[in-house]
C-alpha positions in Angstrom: 85.6 58.1 92.8 84.5 61.7 91.3 86.9 64.2 90.7 85.0 66.9 93.1 84.7 65.7 96.8 81.2 64.7 98.2 81.5 65.3 101.5 84.3 66.8 104.3 85.4 62.9 105.0 86.7 63.2 101.2 88.1 66.4 101.7 90.2 65.1 104.7 91.0 62.3 103.0 92.9 64.1 100.0 94.8 65.8 102.7 96.2 62.2 103.9 96.5 61.4 99.6 98.4 64.6 99.4 100.6 63.7 102.3 101.4 60.0 101.2 101.8 61.1 97.4 104.6 63.6 98.9 106.2 60.4 100.3 105.5 58.7 96.8 103.3 56.1 98.4 100.3 56.8 96.7 99.4 55.7 93.0 96.5 55.2 90.6 95.8 52.1 88.5 96.9 54.1 85.7 100.5 54.2 87.3 100.2 58.1 87.7 99.9 59.4 91.3 96.7 60.5 93.1 97.2 64.1 93.0 95.0 66.5 95.0 94.6 69.8 93.0 93.4 72.4 95.4 91.8 75.5 93.5 90.4 78.0 95.7 87.1 76.6 96.7 87.0 72.9 95.6 89.6 70.0 95.4 90.0 68.2 92.4 91.2 64.5 92.4 93.5 63.5 89.8 93.5 59.7 89.2 93.1 59.1 85.6 94.9 59.8 82.4 91.8 61.7 81.2 91.7 63.4 84.7 95.5 64.9 84.1 94.6 65.8 80.8 91.7 68.0 81.4 93.9 69.4 84.3 96.6 70.0 81.9 94.2 71.8 79.3 92.6 74.1 81.7 95.5 75.1 83.4 97.2 75.6 79.6 93.9 77.8 78.8 94.2 79.7 82.1 97.6 80.8 81.5 96.8 82.0 77.9 93.7 83.7 79.2 95.7 85.5 81.8 98.1 86.7 79.3 95.6 88.2 77.1 93.5 89.8 79.7 96.2 91.4 80.7 97.1 92.7 77.1 93.7 93.8 76.9 93.7 95.5 80.3 96.8 97.7 78.8 95.0 99.0 76.1 91.8 100.1 78.2 94.3 102.0 80.6 93.5 105.7 79.8 96.2 107.6 78.8 95.3 111.2 80.1 93.4 110.2 83.2 91.4 113.0 84.7 89.1 112.7 87.8 85.7 113.9 86.2 86.2 110.8 83.7 86.7 108.3 86.1 84.3 106.0 84.5 86.9 105.2 82.0 88.6 103.2 84.7 85.8 100.6 84.9 86.8 98.4 82.2 90.3 98.6 83.5 89.2 97.5 87.1 86.9 94.9 86.1 89.6 93.4 83.7 92.2 93.4 86.5 89.5 92.1 89.1 89.2 88.9 86.7 93.1 88.8 85.8 93.8 88.7 89.4 91.5 85.6 90.1 93.1 83.8 87.3 96.3 84.5 88.9 95.5 83.1 92.2 94.0 79.8 90.7 97.2 79.5 89.0 99.0 80.3 92.0 97.3 77.7 94.2 97.8 75.2 91.3 101.5 75.7 91.2 101.7 75.2 95.2 100.3 72.0 94.8 104.0 70.8 94.9 103.6 68.5 91.7 106.1 69.2 89.1 104.1 68.6 85.8 101.4 71.1 87.3 104.4 73.8 87.8 105.8 72.8 84.4 102.1 73.1 82.3 101.0 76.3 84.0 104.6 77.7 83.1 103.6 76.5 79.5 100.3 78.1 79.6 101.8 81.5 80.6 104.5 81.1 78.0 102.2 80.5 75.2 100.0 83.2 76.4 102.9 85.8 76.4 104.0 84.7 73.0 100.1 85.3 71.5 100.0 88.6 73.2 103.4 89.9 72.0 102.2 89.0 68.6 98.7 90.4 68.9 100.3 93.8 70.6 102.6 93.9 67.5 99.7 93.4 65.2 97.5 95.9 67.0 100.5 98.3 67.2 100.9 98.1 63.1 97.1 98.5 62.8 96.8 101.8 64.6 99.9 103.2 62.8 98.3 102.5 59.7 95.1 104.1 60.9 97.0 107.0 61.7 99.0 107.8 58.7 95.6 107.6 56.8 94.2 109.7 59.0 96.5 112.3 58.9 96.6 112.1 54.8 92.8 112.3 54.4 91.7 116.0 53.1 88.6 116.1 55.1 89.3 116.4 59.0 85.8 115.3 59.9 86.1 111.9 58.3 88.4 110.0 60.8 86.6 111.3 63.9 84.8 108.8 66.0 82.6 109.2 69.0 84.7 108.5 71.7 87.4 111.2 70.0 84.9 114.0 71.4 85.2 115.4 74.8 81.5 114.7 76.7 81.6 118.1 78.7 
């Protein structure tokens, strides 16, 4: 059977499979229980070891992406917000939109009530947080080195960028 249900009857069958799996009655030929992983608009049936591996890798990557995008959103937030510069909020709003979608998908995956999926999702978020912390320390180090070299230059125009000058 495919991972994606092809008809409403398959979707109804997934509900029965989920209820039967909750009671421990259903298992696939590989010995793993058949899990109906419902994500937003689709239900994916995890029956083989390959299906589980693909789902686990995707959940780990989504957890890492969520944490890295959250870090990126922190850097796109304008420090001195002024109403006339509302265009600076657009990158932050777009990043938050994507982050919210990823968070909801991960939440729905965890609500599947299958413990390995919960643990894999937490692992992905933990790996993403570790990578984000290392990147944040590295970026702050680069920024502090840049500001140190900028302040020691004799030419004040040398370190100026396009975005450092106000437009109005």
